[in-house]
matplotlib code that plots the C-alpha trace (Angstrom):
import matplotlib.pyplot as plt

x = [46.4, 47.3, 48.6, 52.4, 54.0, 57.5, 60.2, 60.8, 57.2, 56.5, 57.0, 57.8, 57.0, 56.1, 53.9, 55.3, 54.6, 53.9, 50.5, 47.4, 49.3, 46.6, 48.7, 45.7, 43.0, 45.5, 46.1, 42.4, 42.2, 44.8, 42.9, 39.9, 40.9, 43.3, 39.8, 40.4, 38.2, 34.4, 33.9, 36.2, 37.0, 37.2, 39.4, 36.9, 34.3, 36.7, 35.9, 39.5, 40.7, 44.6, 43.5, 41.9, 42.6, 40.4, 42.8, 43.0, 39.5, 39.0, 41.6, 41.7, 45.4, 47.6, 49.8, 51.2, 52.2, 50.1, 50.7, 48.3, 48.9, 47.2, 47.7, 48.1, 48.2, 49.5, 52.2, 51.9, 52.4, 52.8, 52.1, 53.2, 51.0, 53.3, 52.3, 52.7, 52.7, 56.3, 55.8, 55.5, 58.7, 60.0, 57.2, 58.6, 62.2, 61.3, 59.1, 62.0, 64.4, 62.7, 60.7, 62.6, 60.9, 58.6, 55.6, 56.3, 53.1, 53.0, 50.5, 49.7, 49.1, 51.6, 54.4, 57.3, 56.6, 58.6, 57.8, 58.3, 61.9, 62.4, 60.8, 62.6, 66.2, 65.2, 64.4, 68.2, 69.7, 68.2, 69.2, 65.3, 64.5, 61.5, 58.8, 56.3, 53.0, 51.3, 48.0, 45.3, 44.9, 41.6, 42.3, 42.2, 45.9, 47.3, 50.1, 52.0, 54.9, 55.9, 56.0, 59.1, 60.5, 60.3, 61.5, 65.0, 65.3, 64.6, 64.8, 68.2, 66.1, 66.2, 62.1, 61.2, 57.6, 55.7, 52.5, 51.5, 47.8, 45.1, 43.8, 44.1, 42.0, 38.1, 39.2, 41.3, 40.1, 42.9, 46.5, 48.9, 50.9, 54.1, 55.7, 52.4, 52.0, 48.1, 45.5, 43.8, 40.5, 38.7, 35.2, 33.3, 30.4, 32.6, 34.6, 37.4, 37.4, 37.1, 40.0, 39.5, 42.5, 42.3, 44.5, 46.9, 44.4, 45.8, 46.5, 48.9, 50.8, 53.7, 53.8, 53.7, 56.6, 58.6, 58.2, 58.4, 61.9, 62.9, 62.0, 64.0, 66.9, 66.8, 66.3, 69.2, 71.5, 70.7, 71.1, 73.6, 71.7, 68.7, 71.0, 72.4, 68.5, 67.6, 70.7, 70.1, 66.5, 65.3, 62.3, 62.2, 59.6, 57.5, 59.4, 62.9, 61.9, 60.2, 63.4, 65.9, 63.9, 63.7, 67.5, 67.7, 65.1, 66.6, 70.2, 68.6, 69.9, 66.3, 62.7, 59.5, 56.9, 52.9, 49.7, 46.2, 43.7, 43.1, 39.8, 38.8, 39.7, 42.0, 45.4, 45.8, 45.7, 48.6, 50.0, 50.1, 51.3, 54.2, 54.9, 55.3, 57.2, 60.1, 60.4, 62.4, 61.5, 63.4, 65.9, 66.8, 68.2, 71.7, 71.7, 71.6, 74.9, 75.5, 77.9, 78.3, 78.4, 80.6, 83.1, 82.6, 83.1, 80.6, 78.5, 75.4, 72.2, 70.8, 67.4, 66.4, 64.6, 67.5, 69.4, 69.3, 66.3, 67.1, 64.7, 64.3, 61.6, 60.6, 57.8, 56.1, 52.1, 49.3, 46.5, 43.3, 42.4, 45.4, 48.1, 51.4, 52.1, 55.6, 56.3, 59.1, 60.8, 62.2, 65.4, 66.6, 65.1, 61.8, 59.8, 56.8, 54.3, 55.2, 58.7, 61.7, 63.9, 66.7, 66.8, 70.3, 70.1, 68.8, 70.4, 67.2, 65.1, 61.5, 58.9, 57.0, 53.2, 50.9, 51.9, 49.6, 49.4, 48.3, 45.3, 45.5, 42.7, 42.1, 44.3, 44.9, 46.7, 49.6, 51.6, 54.9, 56.8, 59.5, 61.9, 60.3, 57.5, 57.0, 54.4, 53.3, 54.0, 52.0, 53.7, 57.6, 58.4, 61.9, 61.7, 62.0, 62.2, 65.4, 66.0, 67.7, 65.8, 67.6, 68.0, 69.3, 72.3, 73.0, 72.6, 73.7, 73.1, 71.5, 72.0, 69.8, 67.5, 68.4, 65.9, 65.4, 66.2, 62.8, 62.3, 60.0, 59.6, 56.0, 55.3, 51.9, 49.4, 46.2, 43.1, 42.0, 43.4, 41.6, 43.9, 47.1, 47.6, 47.1, 50.1]
y = [65.3, 62.2, 62.4, 62.2, 59.7, 60.6, 58.1, 56.3, 56.0, 54.2, 50.1, 48.5, 45.0, 41.7, 39.1, 35.7, 32.0, 28.7, 28.2, 28.2, 29.7, 32.1, 35.1, 36.5, 36.1, 37.7, 41.0, 41.1, 41.4, 43.8, 46.0, 45.8, 46.5, 49.6, 50.9, 50.3, 47.7, 48.0, 44.8, 41.4, 39.7, 35.9, 33.8, 30.8, 33.1, 35.0, 38.2, 38.8, 42.3, 41.3, 38.8, 41.1, 39.5, 37.0, 34.2, 34.3, 34.5, 31.5, 29.7, 31.1, 31.3, 34.8, 35.0, 38.7, 40.8, 42.9, 46.1, 48.3, 51.0, 51.2, 53.4, 51.9, 54.1, 56.8, 54.4, 54.1, 50.5, 49.8, 45.5, 43.3, 40.3, 37.6, 34.8, 31.5, 29.3, 27.7, 28.7, 32.1, 32.4, 35.4, 37.4, 37.1, 37.5, 40.4, 42.3, 41.0, 43.1, 46.2, 45.5, 46.8, 43.6, 40.6, 39.2, 34.8, 33.0, 29.8, 27.2, 25.9, 22.4, 22.1, 24.2, 24.6, 23.4, 23.1, 26.6, 28.0, 27.2, 28.5, 32.5, 31.8, 31.5, 34.7, 36.6, 35.4, 36.3, 39.8, 40.5, 41.2, 41.2, 39.0, 38.2, 35.1, 34.2, 31.1, 31.3, 28.6, 28.4, 27.1, 24.4, 20.4, 19.6, 22.8, 22.5, 25.9, 24.2, 22.3, 24.9, 26.6, 23.2, 23.3, 26.8, 25.7, 22.4, 23.4, 27.2, 27.4, 30.0, 31.3, 31.8, 33.6, 33.3, 36.5, 34.4, 30.8, 30.0, 29.5, 26.1, 24.9, 23.5, 24.1, 24.7, 27.9, 31.2, 33.3, 33.9, 34.8, 38.3, 36.8, 41.0, 41.9, 39.1, 39.1, 36.5, 38.2, 36.9, 38.1, 39.3, 37.0, 39.4, 42.2, 40.3, 40.5, 44.0, 43.9, 42.7, 41.6, 41.4, 39.0, 37.3, 34.4, 31.5, 29.2, 26.0, 28.1, 29.8, 27.4, 27.2, 30.9, 31.3, 28.9, 30.7, 34.4, 33.1, 31.8, 35.4, 37.5, 35.2, 35.9, 39.8, 39.5, 38.9, 42.2, 44.6, 44.5, 46.2, 44.0, 40.9, 42.4, 43.1, 39.7, 38.0, 40.0, 39.1, 42.5, 43.8, 44.0, 45.9, 45.1, 48.6, 46.9, 43.8, 45.3, 47.2, 44.6, 42.2, 45.2, 45.2, 41.0, 41.4, 44.4, 42.3, 39.2, 37.5, 36.6, 36.1, 36.9, 34.7, 35.7, 33.5, 33.3, 32.2, 35.0, 33.5, 33.4, 37.0, 36.3, 37.8, 39.7, 43.5, 42.1, 41.4, 44.7, 46.0, 43.7, 45.0, 48.6, 47.2, 44.8, 45.5, 48.4, 51.4, 52.8, 54.6, 51.8, 49.8, 50.9, 53.1, 52.0, 51.5, 52.0, 52.7, 55.9, 55.1, 58.6, 57.7, 54.1, 54.8, 52.9, 55.9, 55.6, 56.9, 58.0, 57.2, 61.0, 63.6, 66.0, 63.4, 63.1, 60.9, 57.0, 54.5, 50.9, 50.0, 46.4, 45.2, 46.3, 45.3, 46.6, 48.4, 47.8, 51.2, 53.1, 51.2, 50.5, 50.5, 50.8, 50.0, 51.8, 51.9, 55.1, 54.8, 58.5, 62.3, 62.6, 63.5, 65.2, 64.3, 65.6, 65.9, 63.7, 61.2, 59.2, 55.7, 54.8, 51.5, 52.5, 56.0, 57.3, 60.2, 59.1, 61.2, 60.6, 61.1, 60.0, 58.5, 56.3, 54.9, 51.6, 49.9, 46.1, 46.7, 50.7, 53.2, 56.9, 60.0, 61.7, 64.6, 64.1, 61.0, 60.6, 58.6, 54.7, 55.2, 51.8, 53.7, 52.7, 55.6, 55.8, 57.0, 55.4, 54.1, 52.6, 51.1, 47.6, 45.3, 46.2, 49.1, 52.1, 55.6, 58.7, 62.6, 63.5, 65.2, 61.9, 58.9, 55.9, 52.3, 50.3, 46.3, 45.0, 42.2, 38.4, 35.8, 31.9, 30.4, 29.4, 25.9, 26.2, 28.8, 29.1, 31.5, 32.9, 34.6, 36.7, 34.7, 37.8, 40.7, 42.7, 41.0, 41.4, 45.6, 44.6, 41.8]
z = [51.2, 53.1, 56.6, 57.1, 59.4, 60.8, 59.9, 63.4, 63.4, 59.8, 59.2, 56.2, 56.4, 54.7, 55.5, 54.4, 55.0, 53.4, 51.8, 53.7, 57.1, 56.6, 55.7, 53.5, 56.3, 59.1, 56.7, 56.0, 60.0, 60.1, 57.7, 59.5, 63.1, 61.7, 59.7, 56.7, 55.9, 57.6, 56.4, 56.4, 53.3, 53.5, 51.1, 51.0, 49.7, 47.1, 48.8, 50.6, 49.7, 49.4, 46.7, 44.1, 40.7, 39.0, 39.4, 42.8, 44.0, 42.1, 43.1, 47.1, 46.9, 46.9, 43.0, 43.4, 46.2, 46.9, 48.9, 51.5, 53.8, 57.2, 60.4, 63.9, 67.5, 65.2, 63.4, 59.3, 58.6, 54.6, 54.2, 51.4, 51.4, 49.5, 48.3, 50.2, 47.0, 45.9, 42.2, 42.6, 45.3, 42.8, 44.4, 47.6, 46.5, 45.0, 48.1, 50.7, 49.0, 49.9, 53.6, 56.5, 58.9, 58.3, 60.0, 59.6, 59.6, 60.6, 60.9, 64.2, 62.9, 60.1, 61.8, 59.9, 56.3, 53.0, 51.8, 55.1, 55.0, 51.6, 52.8, 55.7, 54.0, 51.5, 54.4, 56.4, 52.9, 52.9, 56.7, 57.4, 61.3, 61.9, 64.4, 64.1, 64.5, 65.4, 63.3, 63.8, 67.2, 66.8, 64.8, 66.1, 66.5, 67.2, 69.1, 70.1, 71.7, 68.7, 66.3, 68.4, 68.7, 64.5, 64.4, 66.2, 64.7, 60.9, 60.6, 63.0, 64.5, 68.8, 68.8, 72.2, 73.0, 73.9, 74.4, 75.7, 74.7, 76.6, 75.5, 71.9, 69.1, 70.0, 73.6, 72.6, 74.2, 74.6, 75.2, 78.5, 78.0, 79.2, 79.1, 80.9, 82.5, 81.8, 80.8, 77.1, 76.1, 72.8, 73.1, 70.3, 69.8, 68.6, 66.3, 68.5, 69.2, 72.6, 74.3, 78.1, 80.5, 83.4, 86.2, 84.7, 85.3, 88.6, 86.3, 83.5, 86.1, 86.3, 82.5, 82.0, 84.6, 82.8, 79.2, 81.2, 82.5, 79.1, 77.7, 80.3, 79.9, 76.1, 76.7, 79.0, 76.8, 74.8, 78.0, 80.9, 82.9, 82.7, 82.8, 86.8, 87.6, 86.3, 88.8, 91.4, 91.4, 91.0, 89.6, 86.0, 84.0, 80.7, 79.5, 79.9, 78.7, 75.1, 75.1, 75.4, 72.8, 70.0, 70.1, 70.1, 67.0, 65.1, 65.4, 63.8, 66.8, 68.5, 66.9, 68.9, 68.6, 69.0, 68.6, 67.9, 65.2, 62.7, 61.4, 65.0, 65.2, 68.2, 68.5, 65.7, 67.6, 69.6, 66.9, 65.3, 68.6, 67.8, 64.6, 66.3, 69.4, 67.8, 63.9, 62.5, 61.0, 58.0, 60.2, 62.3, 59.0, 57.8, 55.2, 51.5, 49.5, 45.5, 43.1, 41.7, 37.7, 37.0, 39.5, 40.2, 43.8, 46.6, 48.0, 51.0, 51.3, 54.8, 55.1, 55.1, 53.3, 53.0, 51.2, 47.2, 46.3, 45.7, 45.3, 44.0, 41.3, 43.1, 40.9, 37.6, 36.8, 34.5, 36.1, 34.4, 35.0, 35.0, 33.1, 33.6, 37.4, 38.9, 42.6, 43.9, 47.6, 48.6, 50.4, 50.5, 49.5, 48.3, 44.9, 43.7, 41.3, 37.4, 38.4, 37.1, 38.1, 36.4, 35.6, 36.5, 34.6, 31.3, 31.5, 30.7, 32.1, 33.4, 34.9, 37.8, 36.0, 39.4, 42.4, 44.0, 47.5, 46.5, 48.9, 47.1, 44.7, 45.1, 45.1, 46.6, 44.8, 46.7, 45.4, 47.0, 48.5, 51.0, 52.8, 53.7, 51.7, 49.4, 46.5, 42.7, 39.8, 36.5, 33.3, 34.2, 30.2, 30.4, 33.6, 34.8, 37.8, 39.9, 38.1, 40.1, 40.2, 41.5, 41.5, 37.8, 39.5, 42.1, 40.4, 42.5, 41.3, 44.0, 44.6, 41.7, 42.5, 41.8, 41.0, 41.0, 37.5, 35.7, 35.7, 32.3, 30.0, 27.8, 25.2, 25.0, 22.4, 22.3, 21.8, 19.2, 17.9, 20.3, 23.3, 20.8, 22.5, 26.0, 25.7]

ax = plt.figure().add_subplot(projection="3d")
ax.plot(x, y, z, "-o")
ax.set_aspect("equal")
plt.show()
């Protein structure tokens, strides 16, 4: 039986960015360091776990949102890897609707690019708290400080650097952790598994002091005690800084910024730590609200297992092995495989035939789903994207998903008669 994680130890996150910022490679490294994968897949080789469709392997891009689960330091992290290509922006929209937090990836060379702005606006629309990861620090032309400036100018964000780089391009060797005031180096022979902490290099001391001061000033805005300590020149602990930064992140006022190179196996474990430290659990987000179709009144559902079952179907896919899969996010309550739920939109009862926890192209059967879970169900015949699923005696209509208007429409027809059934 799959291990259950308390709600406060669950994170539902998306990884979003412009195309080629390294989202899928970063996700592969996350899966490797969390023990889900024992070998790293590479996008350029067509072996990335999250790019599992043939079209994705051929092109080296992500087309659909792939979902996966992993655990890190006794926390469950449900990750949705979204496409960066502008043509598949609806995939990002449907993912952000059901996520609690997001990791925005930026290329250290390109910085804030057009699709970065699009996905940022989408995250703003749903009020999704974010942390940022400046990737590809090993590339020629990488400039971490330029990315911070671009985030302010183009996104109107308030980025707060938690790291600064030690070198860049070919000379990128590690980072300075401003919260813990340590230099962090990654052992290349162990694929970055071994992390070496050291004293901050003397030539970077003044830069580290400058950015640590900026970080503490940003954190102090969200904690009066921290502000007093800072003004009085008292010692401030890492724990106090992190608690204040978390508060500011959850309120969507600041964006903690980390850095690394996923391809070179540097900085990904620190990113995982930041997901746990700064992004919300399902209990940190407000109760979901919807309309009771019987009374027309607004009702809210708290993120608790003893509340009535409430979920939103955010994606429909056809799996070559199990058939039609309906991905849904559980906002409250619980439900077992084989039980019935009400599709409030079509007003039909649906049977949750099988419940699956998805790992991109593989799946794991689960007996029961709980608040905060993102899973897929087999056997739902009348459910479409954006439909609300609820306990039959406690129906609630959640806010529907809104997609961009299509630019063009095309029709497809089967090549052979055998293909007609698949359509």
